[in-house]
N, C-alpha and C positions, 0 to 999 in steps of 0.2 A: 402509493406515493411514487410518482415518476421521478427519475433521477438520471444524471449523467455519471459515467464511470471513467476515471483516468487510470490507466494501467501503466506502471513504470517498468520498462523492459529495455533500457538503453545502457545498462552497466557493462563493464568490460569482462566480468566473470573471471577475473584473475585468480581468485582463491579457489574456484571450481577445478582448475588445473586439468582440464580435459581437451584443451586446444580448440574448443568451440564455445559459443555462448551457452550458458546453462539453460537458457530458455528453449534451446533446441535439443536438449538431452531427451532421448527416447526411452519411454518405459516399455515393458514387455508387451503391452497391448498395442503398441504402435503410436500412442499419444506422446506428444512432447510436453515439457513443463508448461510452456505458454498455452498449449491446448487445454490443459487441465485448469489453468488459472482462469481462462476465459469462460469455461463451461458454465459455472453458476450464473454469470452475468448474461450470457447468451440465452440461457434458459428462462430468464426472468423478463416477463413482458413489461414490467415497470422500468426496466433499464432501457431508456430511450436512445441512448447513444454511448458508444465505447470508444474513447480516444486512447490509442496505444502509442505511448512515447517509446520509440525504439530505433534500432539501427536499420539501415537499408536491407541488410540480410534478413532480419526478422520480418520486416514489412513485406519483402518479396515472398517469403514463406507463407505468411498469413493471407496475402492477396491471392495466392494460388489455391489455398485450402478453403477459404471462407468467402462466400458471396453475399454476406449479410450487409444490408445497407446501413446498419447502425455502426459499423466499424469504420473508423478513420484513423489516420496516422500522422504523427509529427516527429521531428527530430528531438533528441535529448540535448541537454546543455552540458556544461562542464561539471555540474554537481547535480545531485538528486533534486535539490531545491529548484534549480533552474529548469530541470526537466519537467517537474510537476507544474511549474508556472507556465511553461510552454503548452502543456496539455490543457490547463485550465482555460486558456484563452480560446480554445476551440469548443468549449462546452456551452450549452444553451439552456439546460434545465435549471431550476432554482436551487436544487440540491445536487451536490456532487459527492461521490464516493471515490476516494483515492486508494488504490490498492497496489501493493508490490507485485510485480510480475512473477517474482520468485516464490510467492506464497500460493502454491498450487494445491493446497489441501483444505482450502476454505469450504466449510460445510454450509448447506442451505440454511440450516437453523440459525447459525451465527449471522449469516447475511440478513435474514429476516429480522432477527432481534436488533441488529444495528439499525436497520431501516426504521423500525418502530421508535428507536431512541432519538434519532436525529430529527431536527425540525428547522423551520425558518428562524427560530428563536434560540437555538443552541446547537453546538457540535456534539459529536459522539464518536468514541473510538472503541475498537475491540481490544481487550486486554487479557493477559494471562496471569495467574497467580504466581508468586515466588515461592519455591519450595526449598531452595538452598538457604543456608544461613549466610547472611551478607555482612561483610566486614568493612569498616572504614579503615583505610591504610594510608600511612604517610611514610615516605622514605623506606618502604619495604617492611614496615612494622605495623602491627595491628593497633589501632587507636581505640576502636570501640566496635560493638556489635549493633547493627541497625535492626530495628523491629521490622521484620519482613511482612507483617500484617498490614503495614502502611505502604507497601511497595507493590507495584504492578508492572508487568512487562508489556510495553506498548506494542500492539500489532496493527495490522491493517485487515479490512478496510477502515478508513477514517472518514467520517461524513460531516459535511458542513454546508451552510448556505453559501452558494457559489460567490455572490457578490461580496459577502463579508470576508471570505477567505482570500479573494483577490485583493481586497483592501489591505489585509494583513501582509500579503506578499509584497505589495508595493511599499508599505511602510518599512518592512524588513530590508528591502533593497536599498531604500534611502538611508537607513541606519547602518548598512553593511552587516546585518545580522543574518547568519545562516543557521536555520534550525535543522535538527536531525529528522524531524517529521512535521506533518502539518499542524498537529496539536501544539507543538512548541511555539509556533508562530501565533496561533490562535490564543494561547494562554497569555502571550506577551502583549498582543496588540488589540485584542477584542475584549469587550466587556461581557460577552456572552459566556455561558458556562460550557464546559466540555464534560459530557457524561461518559461514564465507563460501562461498557457492556462486556461481561465476563464470557470469554470464549469457552464453548463446550466441546470443541473438537480439537483435532491435531492440526494446528495452524502454523507449523514450523516454516520458517523461511529457508529455502534452499540456498546455502552459501557454499558449502563444500560437498563433495560427493557423498560423504557419510550422512548428509541430511536427506538423501533420497531414500524413501521407504521401498522395500521390496514388495512386489505385488505379483 
């Protein structure tokens, strides 16, 4: 299945608190976070184009390191939602996978399983199980305990038919609705189903320095 990939890497990295974009944090082997994020997509022949939504600093870095014709770049928006929409407008394949640039631990098996689940008739997202007990709280007091077996932690990649996802974004913009991920827009504005693919790997999003695994 050929597809386009949109990689979001335009955030401010404020919570990373290292004075640089977390995308350019360097591991002991010399790779940066964004290098590791791109690796499974660059290694996949079915990934026909990769649109990186990023700052000029990250674009300059990637342009110096990579000479792959599949890579292109665009600027981010004021929100993640706007950034993704900017990236989608540069895609050409019928299926698109949207992935957080900060999720640099994506495993090939998870990517392949997600690709098998998404189609022109449905979306699919990578998810993780909930292990903590989850409480409903109001005014600082526990109201009830939620059945964690009915809950999943949404991750990326999230895959959708490109044209259907673009329609969802346009409807959301008209309504002034900002979703926290692509699935939230798809759930609201599309009649297609969103399938869940359980992640088998360590797919943590790097937000603070403690999220970086030692290697």
